[in-house]
RODOLUM-115030 format. One record per residue (C-alpha): x, y, z. Coordinates in steps of 0.001 Angstrom, whole numbers. Layout:
+---------+---------+---------+
!      c1 !      c2 !      c3 !
+---------+---------+---------+
!       X !       Y !       Z !
...
+---------+---------+---------+
//
This chain:
+---------+---------+---------+
!      c1 !      c2 !      c3 !
+---------+---------+---------+
!   55970 !   66792 !   -9085 !
!   58120 !   66182 !   -6048 !
!   57059 !   67649 !   -2733 !
!   58645 !   71084 !   -2514 !
!   58925 !   73348 !     490 !
!   56210 !   76001 !     711 !
!   57659 !   79417 !    1373 !
!   55753 !   82686 !    1252 !
!   57507 !   85399 !    -724 !
!   56708 !   88855 !     652 !
!   56314 !   91899 !   -1574 !
!   58788 !   94716 !   -1212 !
!   57597 !   98305 !    -995 !
!   58780 !   98881 !   -4571 !
!   56787 !   95883 !   -5813 !
!   53690 !   97123 !   -3986 !
!   54217 !  100536 !   -5579 !
!   54578 !   98988 !   -9040 !
!   51326 !   97043 !   -8463 !
!   49527 !  100201 !   -7362 !
!   50853 !  102196 !  -10314 !
!   49783 !   99495 !  -12768 !
!   46290 !   99233 !  -11295 !
!   46031 !  103027 !  -11378 !
!   46980 !  103142 !  -15076 !
!   44558 !  100319 !  -15887 !
!   41791 !  102127 !  -14014 !
!   42611 !  105415 !  -15747 !
!   42560 !  103719 !  -19159 !
!   39065 !  102414 !  -18364 !
!   37985 !  105893 !  -17219 !
!   39446 !  107403 !  -20398 !
!   37665 !  104826 !  -22556 !
!   34395 !  105503 !  -20732 !
!   34705 !  109268 !  -21151 !
!   35596 !  108990 !  -24844 !
!   33167 !  106158 !  -25667 !
!   30507 !  108291 !  -27368 !
!   33112 !  109834 !  -29665 !
!   34801 !  106564 !  -30643 !
!   33828 !  105531 !  -34181 !
!   32434 !  102056 !  -34905 !
!   35753 !  101030 !  -36524 !
!   38807 !  100832 !  -34240 !
!   42323 !   99437 !  -34661 !
!   42816 !   96042 !  -33029 !
!   46201 !   94989 !  -34415 !
!   49397 !   96763 !  -35424 !
!   52303 !   95845 !  -37684 !
!   55965 !   96143 !  -36711 !
!   56022 !   99797 !  -37773 !
!   53176 !  100572 !  -35362 !
!   50600 !  101086 !  -38127 !
!   47103 !   99685 !  -37647 !
!   46755 !   96688 !  -39960 !
!   43511 !   95203 !  -38683 !
!   40341 !   96935 !  -37605 !
!   37390 !   95764 !  -35574 !
!   34159 !   96944 !  -34048 !
!   34049 !   99590 !  -31362 !
!   33320 !   96999 !  -28673 !
!   36595 !   95192 !  -29449 !
!   38528 !   97991 !  -27767 !
!   36975 !   96993 !  -24436 !
!   39087 !   93825 !  -24585 !
!   42346 !   95709 !  -24007 !
!   41705 !   96877 !  -20440 !
!   39819 !   93665 !  -19676 !
!   42784 !   91552 !  -20794 !
!   45112 !   93761 !  -18774 !
!   43018 !   93236 !  -15648 !
!   42650 !   89499 !  -16309 !
!   46384 !   88986 !  -16778 !
!   47144 !   91094 !  -13714 !
!   44667 !   89121 !  -11612 !
!   45744 !   85667 !  -12773 !
!   49430 !   86435 !  -12262 !
!   48669 !   87872 !   -8818 !
!   47050 !   84570 !   -7859 !
!   49931 !   82566 !   -9358 !
!   52449 !   84559 !   -7289 !
!   51149 !   82762 !   -4212 !
!   52154 !   79309 !   -5450 !
!   55839 !   79392 !   -6402 !
!   56251 !   75794 !   -5243 !
!   54048 !   74784 !   -8217 !
!   56122 !   76512 !  -10919 !
!   58448 !   74761 !  -13332 !
!   62089 !   75591 !  -12683 !
!   65254 !   75171 !  -14717 !
!   67033 !   73767 !  -11649 !
!   66052 !   71179 !   -9066 !
!   64412 !   72803 !   -6051 !
!   65867 !   71789 !   -2704 !
!   65461 !   72982 !     864 !
!   68689 !   74960 !     413 !
!   67768 !   76839 !   -2758 !
!   63967 !   77049 !   -2508 !
!   63781 !   80518 !    -924 !
!   66074 !   82115 !   -3513 !
!   64513 !   80297 !   -6475 !
!   60975 !   81108 !   -5359 !
!   61816 !   84755 !   -4739 !
!   63394 !   85072 !   -8182 !
!   60448 !   83402 !   -9904 !
!   57876 !   85510 !   -8056 !
!   59769 !   88711 !   -8857 !
!   59698 !   87697 !  -12523 !
!   55950 !   87007 !  -12336 !
!   55335 !   90398 !  -10707 !
!   57393 !   92190 !  -13313 !
!   55675 !   90395 !  -16200 !
!   52145 !   90951 !  -14890 !
!   52710 !   94675 !  -14428 !
!   54548 !   95197 !  -17701 !
!   51921 !   93339 !  -19729 !
!   49043 !   95065 !  -17938 !
!   50655 !   98466 !  -18561 !
!   50953 !   97584 !  -22241 !
!   47220 !   96892 !  -22408 !
!   46431 !  100174 !  -20632 !
!   48635 !  102006 !  -23135 !
!   47018 !  100215 !  -26083 !
!   43551 !  101163 !  -24850 !
!   44379 !  104867 !  -24916 !
!   46274 !  104677 !  -28204 !
!   43515 !  102733 !  -29971 !
!   40925 !  105316 !  -28933 !
!   43130 !  108141 !  -30187 !
!   43896 !  106403 !  -33475 !
!   40217 !  105557 !  -34036 !
!   39277 !  109192 !  -33423 !
!   41981 !  110395 !  -35837 !
!   44072 !  112031 !  -33099 !
!   46973 !  109625 !  -33577 !
!   48312 !  107913 !  -36678 !
!   49764 !  104778 !  -35113 !
!   51803 !  103470 !  -32252 !
!   55163 !  105069 !  -31691 !
!   57637 !  102805 !  -33498 !
!   59709 !  102072 !  -30373 !
!   56842 !  101023 !  -28069 !
!   56561 !   97355 !  -29027 !
!   60325 !   96775 !  -29240 !
!   60656 !   98392 !  -25812 !
!   57994 !   96196 !  -24205 !
!   59291 !   93046 !  -25895 !
!   62856 !   93847 !  -24871 !
!   61754 !   94406 !  -21285 !
!   59809 !   91139 !  -21170 !
!   62438 !   88927 !  -22819 !
!   65307 !   90566 !  -20940 !
!   63545 !   89866 !  -17640 !
!   63024 !   86226 !  -18614 !
!   66654 !   85793 !  -19718 !
!   67968 !   87474 !  -16564 !
!   65747 !   85229 !  -14463 !
!   67050 !   82070 !  -16189 !
!   70682 !   83156 !  -15848 !
!   70158 !   84106 !  -12187 !
!   68335 !   80854 !  -11516 !
!   71080 !   78677 !  -12993 !
!   73916 !   80692 !  -11448 !
!   72467 !   80509 !   -7920 !
!   71141 !   76958 !   -7877 !
+---------+---------+---------+
//
């Protein structure tokens, strides 16, 4: 990897707010899981088909993985945000384009970490409700919404990156 300029990309107030909101939802999903734990049956949904119906079930302890994965992804991406000069880019990074390219890549990382973490917080609550018989399955539009958000952000980033090389 060629030597690239090292530029710190500051968080905007909106990005800080999105981080705080995501951490709050992750924390609340853990609190909810803790409060409901005694009432959660030993068999919980751990996978869903495209229609949002549970198609694989696991032990009660498997549901703990959802908030843990959300926190892990959030934490790893937060660390990665600090090293945009180490990312792979679709364009050559130069002194002239580094600031813009880094900012765009870090914004994408921040969006992805929060969106994915929010998905895991949502899944934690939904899996508890489905296991307890309160819910029947995920709302059909949830996964398409999250996938559309994630892939749209990636496509917009690539287009922006190439356009403003």
